[in-house]
VOBA-1610 file (N, C-alpha, C; in pm, whole numbers, padded with zeros to 5 digits, always signed):
BEGIN
Met+01785-04404+04311Met+01873-04421+04197Met+01842-04315+04092Gly+01926-04305+03992Gly+01906-04212+03883Gly+01955-04271+03753Leu+01950-04194+03652Leu+01994-04236+03520Leu+02142-04272+03526Ser+02177-04391+03480Ser+02314-04439+03485Ser+02398-04383+03370Asp+02526-04363+03394Asp+02618-04330+03285Asp+02620-04447+03188Gly+02639-04419+03059Gly+02648-04527+02962Gly+02609-04485+02823Leu+02594-04585+02737Leu+02555-04567+02597Leu+02405-04585+02584Tyr+02339-04490+02517Tyr+02194-04490+02504Tyr+02150-04479+02359Lys+02040-04545+02328Lys+01969-04522+02202Lys+01885-04397+02222Val+01883-04309+02123Val+01803-04187+02128Val+01697-04196+02019Ser+01573-04169+02054Ser+01468-04154+01953Ser+01402-04019+01977Phe+01366-03952+01868Phe+01309-03818+01881Phe+01211-03792+01770Gln+01118-03699+01797Gln+01019-03665+01695Gln+00965-03525+01715Thr+00923-03470+01603Thr+00849-03344+01598Thr+00740-03365+01495Pro+00652-03269+01474Pro+00554-03283+01366Pro+00619-03295+01227Leu+00748-03262+01214Leu+00817-03271+01086Leu+00875-03410+01058Gly+00885-03495+01161Gly+00940-03629+01139Gly+00995-03693+01264Ile+01056-03811+01244Ile+01117-03886+01353Ile+01262-03914+01319Gly+01343-03943+01422Gly+01482-03976+01401Gly+01536-04060+01514Phe+01656-04115+01490Phe+01720-04203+01586Phe+01870-04177+01587Gly+01933-04198+01701Gly+02077-04184+01712Gly+02125-04255+01837Val+02248-04224+01876Val+02305-04277+01999Val+02366-04163+02078Ala+02375-04180+02209Ala+02436-04080+02295Ala+02506-04149+02411Val+02615-04088+02455Val+02686-04133+02574Val+02659-04031+02683Leu+02609-04079+02797Leu+02588-03995+02914Leu+02698-04025+03014Asn+02761-03919+03064Asn+02870-03938+03159Asn+02876-03820+03254Gly+02825-03839+03374Gly+02838-03739+03480Gly+02784-03602+03446Gly+02673-03594+03376Gly+02613-03466+03344Gly+02643-03415+03204Thr+02725-03488+03129Thr+02756-03452+02991Thr+02693-03553+02896Leu+02640-03503+02785Leu+02583-03588+02680Leu+02657-03559+02550Leu+02705-03666+02485Leu+02770-03658+02354Leu+02708-03764+02266Gly+02675-03730+02142Gly+02616-03831+02055Gly+02596-03783+01914Gly+02516-03858+01840Gly+02488-03819+01703Gly+02414-03925+01626Asp+02392-03893+01499Asp+02330-03985+01405Asp+02405-03971+01272Ser+02344-04009+01160Ser+02417-04010+01034Ser+02455-03872+00982Ser+02389-03766+01031Ser+02423-03633+00980Ser+02438-03525+01087Ile+02392-03549+01208Ile+02392-03448+01314Ile+02468-03501+01436Tyr+02547-03414+01500Tyr+02605-03453+01629Tyr+02540-03370+01740Tyr+02539-03426+01862Tyr+02475-03364+01978Tyr+02580-03347+02088Val+02580-03230+02150Val+02669-03200+02262Val+02588-03123+02365Gly+02593-03166+02491Gly+02517-03092+02589Gly+02541-03137+02731Asn+02458-03082+02818Asn+02465-03111+02961Asn+02326-03143+03011Tyr+02321-03223+03117Tyr+02194-03255+03180Tyr+02211-03253+03331Val+02098-03230+03399Val+02095-03227+03545Val+01983-03317+03592Leu+02015-03406+03684Leu+01916-03494+03745Leu+01877-03439+03881Asp+01749-03437+03909Asp+01697-03395+04039Asp+01588-03494+04076Gly+01626-03600+04146Gly+01531-03707+04173Gly+01494-03775+04042Gly+01366-03782+04014Gly+01319-03842+03890Gly+01303-03744+03776Thr+01344-03619+03796Thr+01332-03517+03693Thr+01468-03493+03628Ile+01468-03478+03497Ile+01591-03449+03424Ile+01568-03327+03335Ser+01664-03237+03334Ser+01660-03123+03243Ser+01791-03122+03165Ala+01783-03076+03041Ala+01901-03080+02954Ala+01901-02962+02859Glu+02021-02921+02821Glu+02039-02826+02713Glu+02138-02891+02617Ile+02091-02914+02495Ile+02167-02988+02395Ile+02183-02901+02269Thr+02305-02889+02221Thr+02331-02820+02096Thr+02348-02925+01987Ile+02282-02904+01874Ile+02297-02994+01760Ile+02361-02918+01645Asn+02437-02991+01564Asn+02503-02931+01450Asn+02528-03039+01346Glu+02524-03002+01220Glu+02546-03097+01112Glu+02694-03130+01097His+02726-03260+01082His+02864-03300+01053His+02877-03350+00910Ser+02767-03395+00848Ser+02768-03445+00710Ser+02635-03417+00644Ala+02641-03368+00523Ala+02517-03348+00446Ala+02479-03482+00383Val+02369-03539+00429Val+02323-03669+00381Val+02196-03648+00300His+02201-03682+00171His+02085-03665+00084His+01965-03742+00139Gly+01852-03675+00151Gly+01729-03737+00200Gly+01717-03739+00351Ser+01817-03691+00421Ser+01812-03687+00567Ser+01792-03543+00612Glu+01672-03511+00652Glu+01638-03376+00695Glu+01622-03373+00847Ser+01661-03265+00908Ser+01646-03249+01053Ser+01498-03242+01089Val+01461-03307+01198Val+01322-03301+01246Val+01287-03164+01301Leu+01388-03076+01312Leu+01364-02939+01358Leu+01353-02840+01243Gly+01383-02885+01121Gly+01381-02795+01007Gly+01509-02715+00994Thr+01604-02736+01082Thr+01735-02670+01078Thr+01838-02767+01131Ser+01960-02758+01080Ser+02066-02850+01124Ser+02151-02794+01236Arg+02122-02671+01279Arg+02190-02610+01393Arg+02085-02556+01488Ala+02091-02602+01613Ala+01991-02556+01709Ala+02036-02587+01851Thr+01973-02522+01946Thr+01991-02552+02088Thr+01856-02593+02144Leu+01851-02714+02196Leu+01729-02769+02255Leu+01731-02751+02405Arg+01618-02713+02461Arg+01598-02712+02606Arg+01492-02815+02636Leu+01527-02914+02717Leu+01441-03029+02741Leu+01419-03052+02890Val+01302-03103+02924Val+01269-03142+03061Val+01194-03274+03053Gly+01218-03361+03151Gly+01147-03488+03147Gly+01163-03568+03274Thr+01133-03697+03261Thr+01142-03790+03372Thr+01249-03893+03341Ala+01319-03936+03446Ala+01428-04032+03429Ala+01413-04147+03527Gly+01439-04266+03476Gly+01448-04386+03560Gly+01593-04432+03562Asp+01616-04557+03599Asp+01753-04609+03605Asp+01815-04625+03466Asp+01736-04667+03368Asp+01791-04698+03236Asp+01718-04630+03121Ser+01638-04528+03150Ser+01566-04460+03043Ser+01522-04322+03088Ala+01488-04240+02989Ala+01436-04105+03017Ala+01346-04064+02902Arg+01249-03979+02934Arg+01159-03921+02833Arg+01159-03770+02851Phe+01167-03698+02738Phe+01178-03553+02740Phe+01072-03489+02651Thr+01039-03365+02684Thr+00969-03275+02593Thr+01044-03143+02596Gly+01028-03065+02491Gly+01094-02936+02487Gly+01084-02873+02351Glu+01171-02775+02329Glu+01174-02708+02200Glu+01309-02643+02179Ala+01333-02602+02055Ala+01455-02531+02020Ala+01420-02385+01994Arg+01504-02295+02041Arg+01476-02153+02018Arg+01480-02120+01868Glu+01552-02200+01789Glu+01559-02179+01645Glu+01435-02229+01572Ala+01349-02303+01642Ala+01224-02354+01585Ala+01112-02332+01685Pro+01083-02206+01719Pro+00983-02179+01823Pro+00846-02236+01789Gly+00784-02293+01891Gly+00650-02349+01874Gly+00648-02490+01818Leu+00762-02544+01778Leu+00769-02679+01724Leu+00796-02775+01840Ala+00695-02853+01877Ala+00707-02946+01989Ala+00808-03056+01957Phe+00897-03084+02052Phe+01002-03184+02038Phe+00986-03285+02150Arg+00989-03413+02114Arg+00985-03521+02214Arg+01101-03615+02188Ala+01160-03665+02296Ala+01274-03757+02282Ala+01272-03859+02395Ser+01335-03972+02368Ser+01354-04073+02473Ser+01493-04133+02462Leu+01545-04172+02577Leu+01673-04240+02587Leu+01649-04379+02644Thr+01714-04479+02586Thr+01708-04616+02638Thr+01850-04670+02647Arg+01889-04712+02766Arg+02027-04757+02790Arg+02057-04883+02711Leu+02172-04883+02641Leu+02220-05000+02568Leu+02329-05072+02645Arg+02423-04997+02705Arg+02535-05053+02784Arg+02575-04956+02892
//
């Protein structure tokens, strides 16, 4: 089995902070967002391994809400492990080199 299509809770962190959002996975495409950033990207499953390239961009300037990457526009390259209803990733954004990024997905529906 592999990661199922559906609605997922997203949690992510860097040394600059933590954040949460939602994402819809559907046949290799990921769409989602949070209160100020939207996410668009693609992922590939290979057994229990998942790789993804996700572009983030600001949709609303929210006072007190800062990106955990230090920038509101970036492209993340992520690799991780996937089960039936969850995945864990590590990676980085080329716009924030050297800043470790970790994320997890947990299926909601």
